[in-house]
C-alpha positions in Angstrom: 0.0 0.0 0.0 1.4 3.3 -1.0 1.4 6.4 1.2 -1.0 8.1 -1.2 -3.5 5.2 -1.2 -3.4 5.2 2.6 -4.1 8.9 2.8 -7.0 8.6 0.4 -8.4 5.7 2.5 -8.1 7.7 5.7 -9.7 10.9 4.3 -12.7 8.8 3.1 -13.8 7.9 6.6 -15.6 9.9 9.3 -15.6 8.3 12.7 -17.9 8.9 15.6 -17.4 7.9 19.3 -20.6 8.3 21.3 -19.9 8.9 25.0 -21.8 8.8 28.2 -20.0 9.0 31.5 -16.8 7.5 30.0 -13.7 6.3 31.7 -11.4 9.0 30.4 -8.2 7.0 30.2 -10.0 4.3 28.2 -11.7 6.9 25.9 -8.3 8.5 25.3 -6.8 5.1 24.3 -9.7 4.5 22.0 -9.3 7.9 20.2 -5.6 7.6 20.0 -5.9 4.3 18.3 -8.4 5.3 15.7 -7.6 8.9 14.9 -4.6 8.2 12.7 -6.8 5.8 10.7 -9.6 8.2 9.8 -10.0 11.6 8.2 -12.0 13.2 11.0 -13.6 12.1 14.3 -16.6 13.3 16.2 -16.9 12.9 19.9 -20.7 13.0 20.6 -21.4 13.3 24.3 -24.8 12.5 25.7 -25.0 15.0 28.5 -22.2 13.7 30.8 -22.3 15.8 33.9 -18.6 15.8 34.9 -16.5 18.9 35.1 -13.3 17.0 34.4 -14.8 15.5 31.3 -16.2 18.9 30.2 -12.7 20.3 30.5 -11.3 17.4 28.5 -13.8 17.9 25.7 -12.7 21.6 25.5 -9.2 20.4 24.9 -10.2 17.8 22.4 -12.2 20.5 20.5 -8.9 22.3 19.9 -7.5 19.4 18.0 -7.4 19.9 14.2 -9.3 16.7 13.3 -11.7 16.2 16.3 -15.2 17.6 16.3 -17.1 17.7 19.6 -20.8 17.8 20.0 -22.2 18.2 23.5 -25.9 17.2 23.6 -27.8 19.1 26.4 -29.8 15.9 27.0 -29.1 12.2 26.6 -30.6 11.5 23.2 -29.4 7.9 23.1 -27.1 6.0 20.7 -29.3 5.9 17.6 -29.9 9.7 17.5 -26.2 10.4 18.1 -25.2 8.2 15.1 -27.8 9.8 12.9 -26.3 13.3 13.7 -22.8 11.9 12.9 -24.1 10.6 9.6 -25.4 14.1 8.7 -22.0 15.6 9.6 -20.2 13.0 7.5 -22.4 13.8 4.5 -21.9 17.5 4.9 -18.2 17.0 5.1 -18.0 15.0 1.9 -17.0 11.7 3.4 -18.1 8.4 1.9 -18.0 6.1 5.0 -19.0 6.3 8.6 -17.2 4.4 11.3 -19.1 3.7 14.5 -17.2 3.3 17.8 -18.2 2.9 21.5 -16.2 4.8 24.1 -14.5 1.6 25.3 -13.5 0.2 21.9 -9.9 0.2 20.9 -9.1 -0.5 17.2 -6.1 -2.4 16.1 -3.6 -0.3 14.1 -4.8 -1.4 10.6 -8.5 -2.0 11.5 -10.0 0.8 9.4 -7.9 0.1 6.3 -8.6 -3.6 6.5 -12.4 -3.0 6.8 -12.3 -0.4 4.0 -10.4 -2.8 1.6 -12.8 -5.7 2.4 -15.9 -3.5 1.9 -14.7 -2.3 -1.5 -13.9 -5.8 -2.6 -17.2 -7.3 -1.4 -19.3 -4.5 -2.9 -18.0 -5.4 -6.3 -19.7 -8.7 -5.9 -23.1 -7.8 -4.3 -24.8 -5.1 -2.2 -23.2 -4.8 1.2 -24.6 -2.7 4.0 -21.6 -2.8 6.4 -18.6 -4.7 7.6 -17.3 -5.1 11.1 -14.1 -6.4 12.9 -13.5 -9.4 14.9 -13.3 -8.3 18.6 -12.0 -9.6 21.9 -13.3 -8.7 25.3 -10.7 -6.4 26.8 -11.3 -7.9 30.3 -10.7 -11.6 29.7 -9.6 -11.8 26.1 -12.5 -14.0 25.0 -13.2 -13.8 21.2 -16.7 -12.9 20.1 -18.1 -14.8 17.1 -20.0 -13.6 14.1 -23.6 -15.0 14.2 -26.0 -16.6 11.7 -29.4 -16.9 13.2 -30.9 -20.4 13.4 -33.5 -22.3 15.3 -33.3 -23.5 18.0 -29.6 -22.3 18.2 -27.6 -19.7 16.3 -24.5 -20.6 14.4 -21.5 -18.9 16.0 -18.6 -18.4 13.5 -15.1 -17.3 14.4 -13.5 -17.8 11.0 -9.8 -17.7 10.1 -7.2 -15.2 8.8 -8.2 -13.9 5.4 -11.9 -14.7 5.7 -14.9 -12.5 5.5 -17.9 -14.1 7.1 -21.4 -13.3 6.1 -23.5 -12.8 9.2 -27.0 -11.7 10.2 -26.0 -8.7 12.3 -23.1 -6.6 13.4 -22.6 -4.9 16.7 -22.5 -1.1 16.4 -19.0 -0.6 17.5 -16.4 -1.1 14.8 -18.9 -1.1 12.0 -18.0 0.7 8.8 -21.0 1.9 6.8 -21.0 3.5 3.3 -23.0 6.7 3.3 -24.8 5.8 0.1 -26.2 2.7 1.9 -27.5 4.8 4.7 -29.3 7.0 2.2 -31.1 3.9 0.8 -31.8 2.0 4.0 -32.1 5.0 6.4 -30.4 5.8 9.7 -30.7 4.2 13.1 -34.0 3.9 14.9 -33.6 6.7 17.5 -36.6 5.5 19.4 -34.8 2.4 20.6 -32.4 4.7 22.4 -29.6 2.2 23.0 -30.0 -1.6 23.0 -30.8 -3.5 19.8 -30.2 -0.3 17.7 -27.6 -2.3 15.7 -29.8 -5.4 15.5 -32.7 -3.5 14.1 -30.6 -1.7 11.5 -28.9 -5.0 10.5 -32.3 -6.8 10.0 -33.6 -3.8 8.0 -30.6 -3.8 5.8 -30.8 -7.5 5.1 -34.5 -7.3 4.4 -33.7 -4.9 1.6 -31.2 -7.2 0.0 -27.9 -6.0 1.6 -25.4 -8.3 3.1 -23.3 -7.9 6.3 -19.8 -9.3 6.8 -17.4 -9.8 9.6 -13.8 -9.2 8.5 -11.5 -11.6 10.4 -8.3 -9.7 9.7 -9.7 -6.5 11.2 -9.3 -6.5 15.0 -10.7 -4.5 18.0 -10.8 -4.7 21.8 -14.2 -4.1 23.2 -16.3 -4.6 26.4 -19.9 -5.7 26.5 -21.8 -5.6 29.7 -21.1 -3.7 32.9 -19.1 -6.8 34.2 -18.5 -10.4 33.5 -19.5 -13.4 35.7 -18.4 -17.0 35.5 -21.3 -19.5 35.6 -20.6 -23.2 36.3 -21.2 -25.3 33.2 -20.8 -22.4 30.7 -17.7 -22.0 28.6 -17.8 -18.2 28.4 -18.6 -15.7 31.2 -22.1 -14.1 31.3 -22.4 -10.4 30.6 -24.0 -8.6 33.5 -26.0 -5.3 33.1 -27.6 -3.0 35.5 -31.4 -2.4 35.8 -31.5 0.5 33.4 -29.9 -1.5 30.6 -32.1 -4.5 31.4 -35.1 -2.2 30.9 -34.0 -1.3 27.4 -33.0 -4.9 26.6 -36.4 -6.2 27.4 -38.5 -3.4 26.0 -36.6 -3.2 22.7 -36.6 -6.9 21.9 -40.4 -6.9 22.5 -40.7 -3.9 20.2 -38.7 -5.7 17.5 -40.9 -8.8 17.7 -43.6 -6.9 15.8 -41.4 -5.4 13.1 -42.1 -6.9 9.6 -38.4 -6.9 8.6 -37.3 -8.8 11.8 -36.7 -12.5 11.0 -39.3 -14.8 12.5 -36.5 -17.3 13.3 -34.9 -14.7 15.5 -38.2 -14.0 17.3 -38.8 -17.7 17.9 -35.4 -18.3 19.5 -35.3 -15.0 21.3 -38.5 -15.4 23.3 -37.0 -18.3 25.4 -33.9 -16.1 25.9 -36.1 -13.3 27.2 -37.6 -15.7 29.7 -34.2 -17.0 30.8 -32.8 -13.5 31.3 -35.9 -12.5 33.2 -35.4 -15.5 35.6 -31.6 -15.3 35.8 -31.2 -11.6 36.4 -34.3 -11.4 38.6 -33.5 -14.3 40.8 -29.7 -14.7 40.9 -28.1 -11.4 40.1 -28.1 -8.4 42.5 -29.9 -6.1 42.8 -32.5 -8.8 42.2 -35.7 -6.8 42.9 -34.5 -3.7 41.0 -33.5 -6.0 38.0 -36.9 -7.7 38.0 -38.9 -4.5 38.3 -36.9 -2.9 35.4 -37.3 -5.9 33.2 -41.0 -6.3 33.8 -41.5 -2.6 33.2 -39.5 -2.9 29.9 -41.7 -5.8 28.8 -44.9 -3.9 29.6 -43.7 -0.9 27.7 -42.6 -3.0 24.7 -46.1 -4.6 24.6 -47.6 -1.1 24.8 -45.3 0.1 21.9 -43.5 2.8 24.0 -40.1 3.8 22.9 -37.7 6.7 23.6 -35.8 7.2 26.8 -36.8 5.2 29.9 -39.5 7.2 31.7 -38.6 8.6 35.1 
């Protein structure tokens, strides 16, 4: 790869990191890792009330290639991504890279994703590509997933492979802006959880494929913490009551969407029941978890979206 082609690749990509009460050292590591790989980066903060972080954002804003957008209210992940998309379009970029505040890209991640996307799009319509990632806490590798019944197929792949999958997590995904124009942006009403799942299902329903790129790497964290459970190979991801509310509400909302695969719904309903029992009976704070999940299910049945009330 020549220096010229690398520069063109970098200037083609606008990145967004959506933040909410971030761990500042980890956020700095994430930005330091990705900034040399992209043309420009937006830090979109969802109303973090922290004087130290506010001061840091002011310093970041002085950087030549970092934009800062401080939302006066927490508008959620989907709305933040949609605003980044509009900024990328206004800036003449062709691709949007999505990152969480705790996601650290490998040095060649963006170039590898960009090359794979260009190659794959010569063969068929492709909505997005994403990297293989490891949990930063225990090193466990996350698979790419093909939905099945009663169980999903979890695929790890090998060097050089691009694996077609049914969804990609938000963080690390590289999206062409022309695809966003056709498919539409993220569902802001979902607020946080399953935003990536809904967009992936919508893209696939409109004839676009999704691929995991095994040669592109990233360190990431899912869940507030991990817990080892006897009999299970991988640790269980533990979330607090607020996230459990969104997880339950949003999956129920998706059950009724026409573009959501019925196979996913059929195998997710038992997962909902298992999570309801597991988090409500065995994970503290049990009562708060149970109340949040039941409230989320009720709001999902009622068709309520947006931020969690109260």
